[in-house]
C-alpha positions in Angstrom: -30.7 -22.5 15.6 -28.0 -20.2 14.2 -27.7 -21.1 10.5 -25.7 -17.9 9.7 -22.8 -19.0 11.9 -19.3 -18.6 10.4 -17.8 -21.7 8.9 -14.2 -22.7 9.4 -11.8 -21.6 6.8 -11.1 -24.0 4.0 -7.5 -25.2 3.8 -5.9 -25.3 0.4 -5.0 -28.7 -0.9 -1.4 -29.7 -0.1 0.6 -29.8 -3.3 3.3 -32.5 -3.1 4.9 -31.4 -6.4 7.9 -29.1 -6.2 7.3 -25.7 -7.5 8.7 -25.2 -11.0 10.4 -21.8 -11.4 10.8 -20.3 -14.7 14.4 -19.1 -15.0 13.4 -16.4 -17.4 10.9 -15.0 -14.9 13.5 -15.0 -12.2 15.9 -13.1 -14.6 13.2 -10.6 -15.5 12.5 -10.0 -11.8 16.2 -9.3 -11.2 16.3 -6.9 -14.1 13.2 -5.2 -12.9 14.6 -4.6 -9.4 17.9 -3.5 -10.9 16.1 -1.0 -13.1 14.1 0.3 -10.1 17.3 0.8 -8.0 19.0 2.5 -11.0 16.0 4.8 -11.4 16.0 5.6 -7.7 19.7 6.4 -7.8 19.3 8.6 -10.9 16.4 10.4 -9.3 18.4 11.1 -6.1 21.4 12.3 -8.2 19.2 14.6 -10.3 17.6 16.0 -7.2 21.0 16.8 -5.7 22.1 18.4 -9.0 18.9 20.5 -9.1 19.5 21.7 -5.6 23.0 22.7 -6.5 21.9 24.5 -9.6 19.3 26.4 -7.7 21.8 27.6 -5.1 24.3 28.6 -7.8 21.8 30.6 -9.7 20.5 32.2 -6.6 24.0 33.2 -5.6 24.7 34.5 -9.1 21.5 36.6 -9.0 22.3 38.0 -5.6 25.9 38.8 -6.6 24.7 40.5 -9.8 22.1 42.6 -7.9 24.7 43.7 -5.3 27.1 44.6 -8.1 24.4 46.6 -10.0 23.4 48.3 -6.7 27.0 49.4 -6.1 27.4 50.6 -9.7 24.1 52.6 -9.6 25.0 54.1 -6.3 28.3 55.3 -7.6 26.6 56.8 -10.7 24.1 58.6 -8.5 26.9 60.0 -6.3 28.9 61.2 -9.3 25.8 62.7 -11.1 24.4 64.5 -8.1 27.6 65.1 -6.1 26.4 63.4 -2.9 
């Protein structure tokens, strides 16, 4: 009747043997995860430093522009006697 009916899933054969883990593979996996954590920490640290640099440069530019504005205003007052 219905030949296109779904078949039950095949079950993998049961393996009675214990899994053999390669100690070098385990060590490589630990090293990989340590490297990923280290890279994540470094990226976070560099992001914080970049934000700090940005705000310091912005503050310095604003301070310099305020200073120049004051100096120019005093020069204009002295020159034109305002």
